[in-house]
Backbone as JSON Lines, residues from 0, in Angstrom:
{"i":0,"aa":"X","n":[-20.24,-28.77,-139.25],"ca":[-21.66,-28.78,-138.91],"c":[-21.83,-28.3,-137.47]}
{"i":1,"aa":"X","n":[-22.77,-27.39,-137.28],"ca":[-23.07,-26.87,-135.95],"c":[-23.82,-27.93,-135.16]}
{"i":2,"aa":"X","n":[-23.49,-28.05,-133.9],"ca":[-24.2,-29.03,-133.08],"c":[-24.19,-28.57,-131.63]}
{"i":3,"aa":"X","n":[-24.98,-29.23,-130.85],"ca":[-25.07,-28.96,-129.42],"c":[-24.85,-30.3,-128.72]}
{"i":4,"aa":"X","n":[-24.06,-30.3,-127.66],"ca":[-23.81,-31.57,-126.98],"c":[-24.76,-31.75,-125.8]}
{"i":5,"aa":"X","n":[-24.68,-32.93,-125.2],"ca":[-25.62,-33.29,-124.13],"c":[-25.46,-32.38,-122.92]}
{"i":6,"aa":"X","n":[-24.23,-31.98,-122.63],"ca":[-23.98,-31.1,-121.47],"c":[-24.64,-29.73,-121.68]}
{"i":7,"aa":"X","n":[-24.52,-29.19,-122.89],"ca":[-25.15,-27.91,-123.19],"c":[-26.67,-28.02,-123.12]}
{"i":8,"aa":"X","n":[-27.19,-29.14,-123.62],"ca":[-28.64,-29.36,-123.56],"c":[-29.13,-29.43,-122.12]}
{"i":9,"aa":"X","n":[-28.39,-30.13,-121.27],"ca":[-28.78,-30.22,-119.86],"c":[-28.74,-28.85,-119.2]}
{"i":10,"aa":"X","n":[-27.75,-28.05,-119.56],"ca":[-27.66,-26.69,-119.01],"c":[-28.87,-25.85,-119.46]}
{"i":11,"aa":"X","n":[-29.22,-25.94,-120.75],"ca":[-30.39,-25.21,-121.24],"c":[-31.67,-25.7,-120.57]}
{"i":12,"aa":"X","n":[-31.79,-27.0,-120.37],"ca":[-32.97,-27.56,-119.72],"c":[-33.08,-27.06,-118.29]}
{"i":13,"aa":"X","n":[-31.94,-26.96,-117.61],"ca":[-31.98,-26.48,-116.22],"c":[-32.37,-25.0,-116.18]}
{"i":14,"aa":"X","n":[-31.9,-24.2,-117.16],"ca":[-32.27,-22.79,-117.2],"c":[-33.77,-22.63,-117.47]}
{"i":15,"aa":"X","n":[-34.32,-23.52,-118.29],"ca":[-35.74,-23.47,-118.62],"c":[-36.59,-24.25,-117.61]}
{"i":16,"aa":"X","n":[-35.9,-24.84,-116.63],"ca":[-36.56,-25.66,-115.6],"c":[-37.37,-26.8,-116.21]}
{"i":17,"aa":"X","n":[-36.72,-27.49,-117.15],"ca":[-37.34,-28.64,-117.8],"c":[-36.68,-29.93,-117.3]}
{"i":18,"aa":"X","n":[-37.48,-30.93,-117.13],"ca":[-36.94,-32.25,-116.81],"c":[-37.11,-33.12,-118.05]}
{"i":19,"aa":"X","n":[-35.98,-33.55,-118.6],"ca":[-36.01,-34.32,-119.83],"c":[-35.67,-35.77,-119.58]}
{"i":20,"aa":"X","n":[-36.43,-36.67,-120.16],"ca":[-36.07,-38.08,-120.09],"c":[-35.09,-38.37,-121.24]}
{"i":21,"aa":"X","n":[-34.39,-39.5,-121.21],"ca":[-33.39,-39.78,-122.25],"c":[-33.93,-39.74,-123.69]}
{"i":22,"aa":"X","n":[-35.15,-40.2,-123.9],"ca":[-35.72,-40.17,-125.25],"c":[-35.94,-38.73,-125.71]}
{"i":23,"aa":"X","n":[-36.41,-37.88,-124.8],"ca":[-36.63,-36.47,-125.14],"c":[-35.3,-35.77,-125.4]}
{"i":24,"aa":"X","n":[-34.28,-36.14,-124.62],"ca":[-32.97,-35.52,-124.82],"c":[-32.44,-35.81,-126.23]}
{"i":25,"aa":"X","n":[-32.56,-37.05,-126.67],"ca":[-32.07,-37.41,-128.0],"c":[-32.84,-36.65,-129.09]}
{"i":26,"aa":"X","n":[-34.14,-36.56,-128.92],"ca":[-34.95,-35.84,-129.9],"c":[-34.58,-34.36,-129.92]}
{"i":27,"aa":"X","n":[-34.42,-33.77,-128.74],"ca":[-34.07,-32.34,-128.68],"c":[-32.68,-32.09,-129.24]}
{"i":28,"aa":"X","n":[-31.74,-33.01,-129.0],"ca":[-30.39,-32.84,-129.57],"c":[-30.47,-32.84,-131.1]}
{"i":29,"aa":"X","n":[-31.27,-33.75,-131.65],"ca":[-31.42,-33.79,-133.11],"c":[-32.1,-32.51,-133.62]}
{"i":30,"aa":"X","n":[-33.14,-32.06,-132.93],"ca":[-33.86,-30.85,-133.35],"c":[-32.96,-29.62,-133.28]}
{"i":31,"aa":"X","n":[-32.21,-29.49,-132.18],"ca":[-31.3,-28.35,-132.05],"c":[-30.24,-28.39,-133.14]}
{"i":32,"aa":"X","n":[-29.77,-29.59,-133.49],"ca":[-28.78,-29.72,-134.55],"c":[-29.32,-29.2,-135.87]}
{"i":33,"aa":"X","n":[-30.57,-29.55,-136.19],"ca":[-31.19,-29.09,-137.44],"c":[-31.35,-27.57,-137.43]}
{"i":34,"aa":"X","n":[-31.77,-27.03,-136.29],"ca":[-31.97,-25.58,-136.18],"c":[-30.65,-24.86,-136.39]}
{"i":35,"aa":"X","n":[-29.59,-25.36,-135.75],"ca":[-28.29,-24.71,-135.87],"c":[-27.74,-24.82,-137.3]}
{"i":36,"aa":"X","n":[-28.05,-25.91,-138.0],"ca":[-27.63,-26.03,-139.4],"c":[-28.27,-24.94,-140.25]}
{"i":37,"aa":"X","n":[-29.52,-24.61,-139.96],"ca":[-30.18,-23.53,-140.7],"c":[-29.49,-22.19,-140.46]}
{"i":38,"aa":"X","n":[-29.04,-21.96,-139.23],"ca":[-28.33,-20.71,-138.95],"c":[-27.01,-20.65,-139.69]}
{"i":39,"aa":"X","n":[-26.32,-21.79,-139.82],"ca":[-25.07,-21.82,-140.59],"c":[-25.36,-21.46,-142.04]}
{"i":40,"aa":"X","n":[-26.45,-22.0,-142.6],"ca":[-26.82,-21.67,-143.98],"c":[-27.11,-20.18,-144.12]}
{"i":41,"aa":"X","n":[-27.8,-19.6,-143.14],"ca":[-28.12,-18.17,-143.2],"c":[-26.87,-17.32,-143.13]}
{"i":42,"aa":"X","n":[-25.86,-17.74,-142.38],"ca":[-24.62,-16.98,-142.29],"c":[-23.87,-16.96,-143.6]}
{"i":43,"aa":"X","n":[-24.1,-17.95,-144.46],"ca":[-23.41,-18.02,-145.74],"c":[-24.04,-17.11,-146.79]}
{"i":44,"aa":"X","n":[-25.25,-16.61,-146.53],"ca":[-25.9,-15.7,-147.47],"c":[-25.2,-14.36,-147.49]}
{"i":45,"aa":"X","n":[-25.25,-13.66,-148.64],"ca":[-24.66,-12.32,-148.68],"c":[-25.47,-11.36,-147.8]}
{"i":46,"aa":"X","n":[-24.85,-10.28,-147.37],"ca":[-25.58,-9.3,-146.55],"c":[-26.8,-8.76,-147.3]}
{"i":47,"aa":"X","n":[-27.75,-8.26,-146.56],"ca":[-29.02,-7.78,-147.14],"c":[-28.78,-6.69,-148.18]}
{"i":48,"aa":"X","n":[-27.82,-5.82,-147.95],"ca":[-27.57,-4.72,-148.88],"c":[-27.17,-5.26,-150.26]}
{"i":49,"aa":"X","n":[-26.45,-6.37,-150.3],"ca":[-26.05,-6.93,-151.58],"c":[-27.22,-7.6,-152.28]}
{"i":50,"aa":"X","n":[-28.13,-8.18,-151.53],"ca":[-29.29,-8.85,-152.11],"c":[-30.2,-7.83,-152.78]}
{"i":51,"aa":"X","n":[-30.36,-6.65,-152.18],"ca":[-31.32,-5.66,-152.64],"c":[-30.76,-4.69,-153.68]}
{"i":52,"aa":"X","n":[-29.66,-5.01,-154.31],"ca":[-29.09,-4.11,-155.3],"c":[-29.7,-4.37,-156.67]}
{"i":53,"aa":"X","n":[-30.88,-3.85,-156.87],"ca":[-31.57,-3.94,-158.16],"c":[-31.78,-2.52,-158.65]}
{"i":54,"aa":"X","n":[-31.86,-2.33,-159.95],"ca":[-32.04,-0.96,-160.47],"c":[-33.25,-0.23,-159.9]}
{"i":55,"aa":"X","n":[-34.37,-0.95,-159.68],"ca":[-35.55,-0.27,-159.19],"c":[-35.39,0.21,-157.75]}
{"i":56,"aa":"X","n":[-34.39,-0.31,-157.03],"ca":[-34.17,0.12,-155.65],"c":[-33.08,1.17,-155.56]}
{"i":57,"aa":"X","n":[-32.47,1.5,-156.68],"ca":[-31.39,2.47,-156.69],"c":[-31.93,3.8,-157.18]}
{"i":58,"aa":"X","n":[-32.09,4.8,-156.29],"ca":[-32.7,6.06,-156.71],"c":[-31.9,6.8,-157.78]}
{"i":59,"aa":"X","n":[-30.6,6.54,-157.89],"ca":[-29.79,7.23,-158.89],"c":[-29.78,6.55,-160.23]}
{"i":60,"aa":"X","n":[-30.45,5.43,-160.34],"ca":[-30.44,4.67,-161.59],"c":[-31.3,5.35,-162.64]}
{"i":61,"aa":"X","n":[-30.81,5.39,-163.86],"ca":[-31.56,5.96,-164.97],"c":[-32.45,4.91,-165.64]}
{"i":62,"aa":"X","n":[-32.33,3.64,-165.24],"ca":[-33.07,2.56,-165.88],"c":[-34.48,2.4,-165.34]}
{"i":63,"aa":"X","n":[-34.83,3.11,-164.29],"ca":[-36.14,2.96,-163.69],"c":[-37.19,3.59,-164.61]}
{"i":64,"aa":"X","n":[-38.2,2.8,-164.96],"ca":[-39.28,3.32,-165.79],"c":[-40.6,3.01,-165.09]}
{"i":65,"aa":"X","n":[-41.38,4.03,-164.89],"ca":[-42.69,3.85,-164.28],"c":[-43.73,3.83,-165.38]}
{"i":66,"aa":"X","n":[-44.69,2.94,-165.26],"ca":[-45.72,2.87,-166.29],"c":[-46.75,3.98,-166.09]}
{"i":67,"aa":"X","n":[-47.34,4.39,-167.15],"ca":[-48.32,5.46,-167.13],"c":[-49.71,4.83,-167.11]}
{"i":68,"aa":"X","n":[-50.3,4.68,-165.92],"ca":[-51.61,4.04,-165.79],"c":[-52.75,4.92,-166.26]}
{"i":69,"aa":"X","n":[-52.57,6.21,-166.26],"ca":[-53.66,7.12,-166.61],"c":[-54.16,6.88,-168.03]}
{"i":70,"aa":"X","n":[-53.3,6.46,-168.93],"ca":[-53.7,6.24,-170.31],"c":[-54.49,4.95,-170.5]}
{"i":71,"aa":"X","n":[-54.42,4.04,-169.53],"ca":[-55.08,2.75,-169.66],"c":[-56.53,2.76,-169.17]}
{"i":72,"aa":"X","n":[-57.0,3.85,-168.6],"ca":[-58.35,3.88,-168.06],"c":[-59.38,4.01,-169.17]}
{"i":73,"aa":"X","n":[-60.48,3.27,-169.08],"ca":[-61.56,3.45,-170.07],"c":[-62.15,4.85,-169.97]}
{"i":74,"aa":"X","n":[-62.78,5.3,-171.03],"ca":[-63.31,6.65,-171.08],"c":[-64.36,6.91,-170.01]}
{"i":75,"aa":"X","n":[-65.2,5.9,-169.68],"ca":[-66.27,6.16,-168.72],"c":[-65.76,6.46,-167.31]}
{"i":76,"aa":"X","n":[-64.48,6.2,-167.02],"ca":[-63.96,6.56,-165.7],"c":[-63.8,8.07,-165.57]}
{"i":77,"aa":"X","n":[-63.68,8.74,-166.68],"ca":[-63.55,10.19,-166.65],"c":[-64.92,10.87,-166.65]}
{"i":78,"aa":"X","n":[-66.0,10.1,-166.8],"ca":[-67.35,10.66,-166.84],"c":[-68.24,9.91,-165.85]}
{"i":79,"aa":"X","n":[-68.16,10.22,-164.57],"ca":[-68.93,9.49,-163.57],"c":[-70.44,9.65,-163.74]}
{"i":80,"aa":"X","n":[-70.88,10.72,-164.4],"ca":[-72.31,10.92,-164.59],"c":[-72.92,9.77,-165.42]}
{"i":81,"aa":"X","n":[-72.17,9.25,-166.38],"ca":[-72.67,8.14,-167.2],"c":[-72.86,6.88,-166.35]}
{"i":82,"aa":"X","n":[-71.97,6.65,-165.42],"ca":[-72.1,5.48,-164.54],"c":[-73.3,5.65,-163.63]}
{"i":83,"aa":"X","n":[-73.45,6.83,-163.05],"ca":[-74.57,7.09,-162.14],"c":[-75.9,6.96,-162.88]}
{"i":84,"aa":"X","n":[-75.95,7.41,-164.13],"ca":[-77.19,7.37,-164.91],"c":[-77.62,5.92,-165.19]}
{"i":85,"aa":"X","n":[-76.69,4.98,-165.21],"ca":[-77.03,3.59,-165.49],"c":[-77.49,2.83,-164.24]}
{"i":86,"aa":"X","n":[-77.31,3.39,-163.07],"ca":[-77.67,2.69,-161.84],"c":[-79.18,2.78,-161.61]}
{"i":87,"aa":"X","n":[-79.83,1.7,-161.12],"ca":[-81.29,1.71,-160.99],"c":[-81.83,2.8,-160.07]}
{"i":88,"aa":"X","n":[-81.21,3.01,-158.92],"ca":[-81.69,4.04,-158.0],"c":[-80.54,4.97,-157.64]}
{"i":89,"aa":"X","n":[-80.8,6.25,-157.74],"ca":[-79.78,7.23,-157.38],"c":[-80.38,8.27,-156.46]}
{"i":90,"aa":"X","n":[-79.5,8.92,-155.74],"ca":[-79.9,10.04,-154.89],"c":[-78.81,11.08,-155.03]}
{"i":91,"aa":"X","n":[-79.07,12.08,-155.82],"ca":[-78.04,13.07,-156.13],"c":[-76.95,12.41,-156.96]}
{"i":92,"aa":"X","n":[-75.73,12.55,-156.53],"ca":[-74.6,11.93,-157.23],"c":[-74.25,10.55,-156.65]}
{"i":93,"aa":"X","n":[-75.1,10.01,-155.77],"ca":[-74.8,8.75,-155.11],"c":[-75.71,7.65,-155.6]}
{"i":94,"aa":"X","n":[-75.18,6.44,-155.63],"ca":[-75.97,5.26,-155.99],"c":[-76.63,4.72,-154.73]}
{"i":95,"aa":"X","n":[-77.88,4.35,-154.85],"ca":[-78.62,3.81,-153.73],"c":[-78.7,2.31,-153.85]}
{"i":96,"aa":"X","n":[-78.42,1.61,-152.77],"ca":[-78.53,0.16,-152.76],"c":[-79.48,-0.26,-151.67]}
{"i":97,"aa":"X","n":[-80.11,-1.42,-151.79],"ca":[-81.01,-1.87,-150.73],"c":[-80.2,-2.19,-149.47]}
{"i":98,"aa":"X","n":[-80.84,-2.08,-148.3],"ca":[-80.1,-2.37,-147.06],"c":[-79.69,-3.84,-147.02]}
{"i":99,"aa":"X","n":[-78.56,-4.08,-146.42],"ca":[-78.05,-5.44,-146.29],"c":[-78.76,-6.14,-145.13]}
{"i":100,"aa":"X","n":[-78.94,-5.43,-144.01],"ca":[-79.61,-5.99,-142.85],"c":[-80.9,-5.2,-142.6]}
{"i":101,"aa":"X","n":[-81.96,-5.89,-142.35],"ca":[-83.22,-5.2,-142.08],"c":[-83.66,-5.45,-140.66]}
């Protein structure tokens, strides 16, 4: 388990120009211990390159399939005139809306 001792804490406090009372020292020692434990856990993880080895991230992979969104669009998306014709007020090819602020 990674830990920091009182001497190291006092050295860090002097570098940061902090004056610690005994209660604060104990709390900081416990906090630093928890932080260092997290770093030990992170060191045990595989490197980032190994984590990201999925077929979709491999440009040479033949398994990558992209979906074809163009076929999923409703017909009225291809005919904007029908949408414009249904709007209450139009100006040319644009829809007119009332002002938000007057």
